[in-house]
FIKOLZA-1660 file (N, C-alpha, C; in steps of 0.1 Angstrom, whole numbers, plus 5000, padded with zeros to 4 digits):
% residues 95
   i   px   py   pz ch aa at
   1 8247 6732 6266  A  M  N
   1 8255 6743 6262  A  M CA
   1 8250 6748 6248  A  M  C
   2 8250 6761 6246  A  V  N
   2 8247 6767 6233  A  V CA
   2 8258 6775 6228  A  V  C
   3 8262 6773 6216  A  E  N
   3 8273 6782 6210  A  E CA
   3 8269 6796 6208  A  E  C
   4 8278 6806 6211  A  F  N
   4 8275 6820 6208  A  F CA
   4 8288 6825 6201  A  F  C
   5 8289 6826 6188  A  R  N
   5 8300 6829 6181  A  R CA
   5 8303 6845 6184  A  R  C
   6 8315 6849 6187  A  S  N
   6 8320 6863 6188  A  S CA
   6 8320 6870 6176  A  S  C
   7 8309 6874 6170  A  T  N
   7 8310 6880 6157  A  T CA
   7 8301 6893 6158  A  T  C
   8 8304 6903 6150  A  T  N
   8 8296 6915 6151  A  T CA
   8 8281 6913 6147  A  T  C
   9 8278 6902 6139  A  A  N
   9 8265 6898 6135  A  A CA
   9 8257 6894 6148  A  A  C
  10 8264 6887 6156  A  N  N
  10 8258 6882 6169  A  N CA
  10 8257 6892 6180  A  N  C
  11 8269 6900 6181  A  F  N
  11 8269 6910 6192  A  F CA
  11 8260 6923 6190  A  F  C
  12 8260 6928 6178  A  S  N
  12 8253 6940 6175  A  S CA
  12 8238 6941 6179  A  S  C
  13 8230 6932 6175  A  P  N
  13 8216 6932 6180  A  P CA
  13 8215 6930 6196  A  P  C
  14 8223 6923 6201  A  A  N
  14 8224 6921 6216  A  A CA
  14 8227 6934 6223  A  A  C
  15 8237 6941 6218  A  I  N
  15 8242 6953 6223  A  I CA
  15 8231 6964 6222  A  I  C
  16 8225 6965 6211  A  I  N
  16 8213 6974 6208  A  I CA
  16 8202 6971 6219  A  I  C
  17 8197 6957 6220  A  E  N
  17 8188 6954 6229  A  E CA
  17 8191 6957 6244  A  E  C
  18 8203 6954 6247  A  L  N
  18 8208 6956 6262  A  L CA
  18 8207 6970 6265  A  L  C
  19 8212 6979 6255  A  D  N
  19 8211 6994 6257  A  D CA
  19 8197 6999 6259  A  D  C
  20 8188 6994 6250  A  A  N
  20 8175 6998 6250  A  A CA
  20 8168 6994 6264  A  A  C
  21 8171 6982 6268  A  A  N
  21 8166 6976 6280  A  A CA
  21 8171 6985 6292  A  A  C
  22 8183 6988 6294  A  M  N
  22 8187 6996 6303  A  M CA
  22 8183 7010 6303  A  M  C
  23 8181 7016 6292  A  R  N
  23 8176 7030 6291  A  R CA
  23 8161 7030 6295  A  R  C
  24 8153 7020 6292  A  S  N
  24 8139 7020 6295  A  S CA
  24 8135 7015 6308  A  S  C
  25 8145 7010 6316  A  G  N
  25 8143 7005 6330  A  G CA
  25 8139 6990 6330  A  G  C
  26 8139 6984 6318  A  R  N
  26 8135 6969 6319  A  R CA
  26 8145 6960 6324  A  R  C
  27 8158 6965 6324  A  L  N
  27 8169 6957 6329  A  L CA
  27 8176 6966 6340  A  L  C
  28 8178 6960 6351  A  Q  N
  28 8184 6966 6363  A  Q CA
  28 8193 6955 6369  A  Q  C
  29 8203 6960 6376  A  H  N
  29 8212 6951 6385  A  H CA
  29 8212 6957 6399  A  H  C
  30 8217 6947 6407  A  D  N
  30 8217 6949 6421  A  D CA
  30 8229 6958 6426  A  D  C
  31 8236 6965 6417  A  G  N
  31 8248 6973 6421  A  G CA
  31 8261 6966 6422  A  G  C
  32 8261 6954 6416  A  N  N
  32 8273 6946 6418  A  N CA
  32 8285 6954 6412  A  N  C
  33 8295 6956 6420  A  P  N
  33 8306 6965 6417  A  P CA
  33 8314 6961 6405  A  P  C
  34 8316 6947 6403  A  V  N
  34 8324 6942 6391  A  V CA
  34 8316 6944 6379  A  V  C
  35 8303 6941 6379  A  L  N
  35 8296 6945 6367  A  L CA
  35 8295 6958 6363  A  L  C
  36 8294 6967 6374  A  E  N
  36 8293 6982 6371  A  E CA
  36 8306 6986 6365  A  E  C
  37 8319 6981 6371  A  W  N
  37 8332 6984 6366  A  W CA
  37 8333 6980 6351  A  W  C
  38 8329 6968 6349  A  C  N
  38 8330 6964 6334  A  C CA
  38 8322 6971 6325  A  C  C
  39 8309 6974 6329  A  M  N
  39 8300 6982 6321  A  M CA
  39 8307 6996 6317  A  M  C
  40 8313 7001 6327  A  G  N
  40 8319 7014 6325  A  G CA
  40 8332 7013 6315  A  G  C
  41 8337 7002 6314  A  N  N
  41 8349 7000 6305  A  N CA
  41 8346 6997 6291  A  N  C
  42 8334 6992 6288  A  V  N
  42 8331 6988 6275  A  V CA
  42 8327 6998 6266  A  V  C
  43 8331 6998 6253  A  V  N
  43 8329 7006 6243  A  V CA
  43 8324 6999 6231  A  V  C
  44 8312 7003 6225  A  G  N
  44 8307 6998 6213  A  G CA
  44 8314 7003 6201  A  G  C
  45 8322 6994 6195  A  K  N
  45 8330 6998 6184  A  K CA
  45 8323 6993 6171  A  K  C
  46 8319 7003 6162  A  P  N
  46 8312 7000 6150  A  P CA
  46 8321 6994 6139  A  P  C
  47 8316 6986 6132  A  D  N
  47 8325 6981 6119  A  D CA
  47 8320 6989 6107  A  D  C
  48 8325 6987 6096  A  R  N
  48 8321 6995 6085  A  R CA
  48 8307 6994 6080  A  R  C
  49 8299 6984 6085  A  R  N
  49 8285 6983 6082  A  R CA
  49 8276 6989 6094  A  R  C
  50 8282 6995 6104  A  G  N
  50 8275 7000 6114  A  G CA
  50 8273 6990 6126  A  G  C
  51 8276 6978 6125  A  N  N
  51 8274 6968 6134  A  N CA
  51 8284 6971 6147  A  N  C
  52 8278 6968 6159  A  L  N
  52 8286 6972 6171  A  L CA
  52 8293 6959 6176  A  L  C
  53 8305 6961 6182  A  Y  N
  53 8312 6950 6188  A  Y CA
  53 8318 6955 6202  A  Y  C
  54 8317 6947 6213  A  P  N
  54 8322 6953 6224  A  P CA
  54 8338 6953 6225  A  P  C
  55 8343 6964 6229  A  T  N
  55 8358 6965 6231  A  T CA
  55 8361 6974 6243  A  T  C
  56 8374 6976 6246  A  K  N
  56 8378 6984 6257  A  K CA
  56 8388 6994 6252  A  K  C
  57 8388 7006 6258  A  A  N
  57 8396 7017 6254  A  A CA
  57 8412 7014 6257  A  A  C
  58 8414 7008 6268  A  R  N
  58 8427 7005 6273  A  R CA
  58 8429 6991 6277  A  R  C
  59 8441 6984 6275  A  P  N
  59 8443 6970 6277  A  P CA
  59 8440 6965 6291  A  P  C
  60 8443 6974 6300  A  E  N
  60 8443 6970 6315  A  E CA
  60 8427 6970 6320  A  E  C
  61 8418 6976 6312  A  Q  N
  61 8403 6975 6315  A  Q CA
  61 8398 6962 6313  A  Q  C
  62 8389 6958 6321  A  K  N
  62 8383 6944 6319  A  K CA
  62 8368 6946 6315  A  K  C
  63 8363 6938 6307  A  I  N
  63 8349 6939 6302  A  I CA
  63 8342 6926 6302  A  I  C
  64 8348 6916 6309  A  D  N
  64 8343 6901 6308  A  D CA
  64 8328 6900 6312  A  D  C
  65 8325 6907 6323  A  A  N
  65 8312 6906 6329  A  A CA
  65 8301 6912 6318  A  A  C
  66 8305 6923 6312  A  T  N
  66 8296 6929 6303  A  T CA
  66 8294 6920 6290  A  T  C
  67 8305 6914 6284  A  V  N
  67 8304 6905 6273  A  V CA
  67 8296 6893 6276  A  V  C
  68 8297 6888 6289  A  A  N
  68 8288 6877 6293  A  A CA
  68 8273 6881 6292  A  A  C
  69 8271 6893 6298  A  L  N
  69 8256 6899 6298  A  L CA
  69 8253 6900 6284  A  L  C
  70 8260 6905 6275  A  I  N
  70 8257 6907 6261  A  I CA
  70 8254 6895 6254  A  I  C
  71 8262 6884 6258  A  M  N
  71 8260 6870 6252  A  M CA
  71 8246 6865 6257  A  M  C
  72 8243 6867 6269  A  A  N
  72 8231 6862 6275  A  A CA
  72 8219 6869 6269  A  A  C
  73 8220 6882 6266  A  V  N
  73 8209 6889 6260  A  V CA
  73 8207 6884 6245  A  V  C
  74 8219 6881 6239  A  G  N
  74 8218 6876 6225  A  G CA
  74 8212 6862 6225  A  G  C
  75 8214 6853 6235  A  R  N
  75 8209 6840 6235  A  R CA
  75 8193 6841 6238  A  R  C
  76 8189 6851 6245  A  S  N
  76 8176 6852 6250  A  S CA
  76 8168 6858 6238  A  S  C
  77 8174 6863 6228  A  M  N
  77 8167 6869 6216  A  M CA
  77 8164 6858 6205  A  M  C
  78 8169 6847 6207  A  T  N
  78 8168 6835 6197  A  T CA
  78 8155 6828 6199  A  T  C
  79 8150 6822 6190  A  E  N
  79 8139 6813 6191  A  E CA
  79 8142 6801 6200  A  E  C
  80 8133 6798 6210  A  P  N
  80 8136 6787 6218  A  P CA
  80 8136 6773 6210  A  P  C
  81 8130 6772 6200  A  E  N
  81 8131 6760 6193  A  E CA
  81 8143 6756 6186  A  E  C
  82 8153 6766 6185  A  Q  N
  82 8165 6764 6179  A  Q CA
  82 8174 6755 6187  A  Q  C
  83 8171 6753 6201  A  F  N
  83 8180 6744 6209  A  F CA
  83 8171 6737 6218  A  F  C
  84 8177 6727 6224  A  T  N
  84 8171 6719 6235  A  T CA
  84 8178 6718 6247  A  T  C
  85 8174 6723 6259  A  S  N
  85 8183 6722 6271  A  S CA
  85 8185 6709 6275  A  S  C
  86 8197 6705 6281  A  I  N
  86 8200 6692 6286  A  I CA
  86 8190 6689 6297  A  I  C
  87 8184 6699 6304  A  F  N
  87 8173 6696 6314  A  F CA
  87 8160 6691 6308  A  F  C
  88 8158 6693 6296  A  E  N
  88 8145 6690 6289  A  E CA
  88 8146 6676 6283  A  E  C
  89 8157 6670 6283  A  R  N
  89 8160 6658 6275  A  R CA
  89 8158 6646 6286  A  R  C
  90 8148 6641 6287  A  A  N
  90 8146 6629 6299  A  A CA
  90 8156 6618 6297  A  A  C
  91 8159 6615 6284  A  E  N
  91 8167 6602 6282  A  E CA
  91 8181 6605 6289  A  E  C
  92 8185 6616 6291  A  L  N
  92 8198 6618 6298  A  L CA
  92 8197 6616 6313  A  L  C
  93 8185 6617 6318  A  W  N
  93 8184 6615 6333  A  W CA
  93 8179 6602 6337  A  W  C
  94 8177 6593 6327  A  Q  N
  94 8172 6579 6331  A  Q CA
  94 8185 6570 6332  A  Q  C
  95 8185 6562 6343  A  A  N
  95 8195 6553 6347  A  A CA
  95 8193 6540 6340  A  A  C
% end
């Protein structure tokens, strides 16, 4: 498990990358209705520095799937050397 703090500093670059990937066609999905619904509900809210943070216009809207996708994009943007997967640590698998 790798921590992803819910801050504008973490979310903003990932939101920008996700938007660019969708617009360029580098990222597509299979038409999952829940993801599509969540994507339609999310709004990028800027802070005073211009960083974006995901939010929703109304409380009854859900954006969980989009936030998970943004976090996954954010993690994929980090250097692989910054963390080690538990699947790569042989000592955990030895009996």
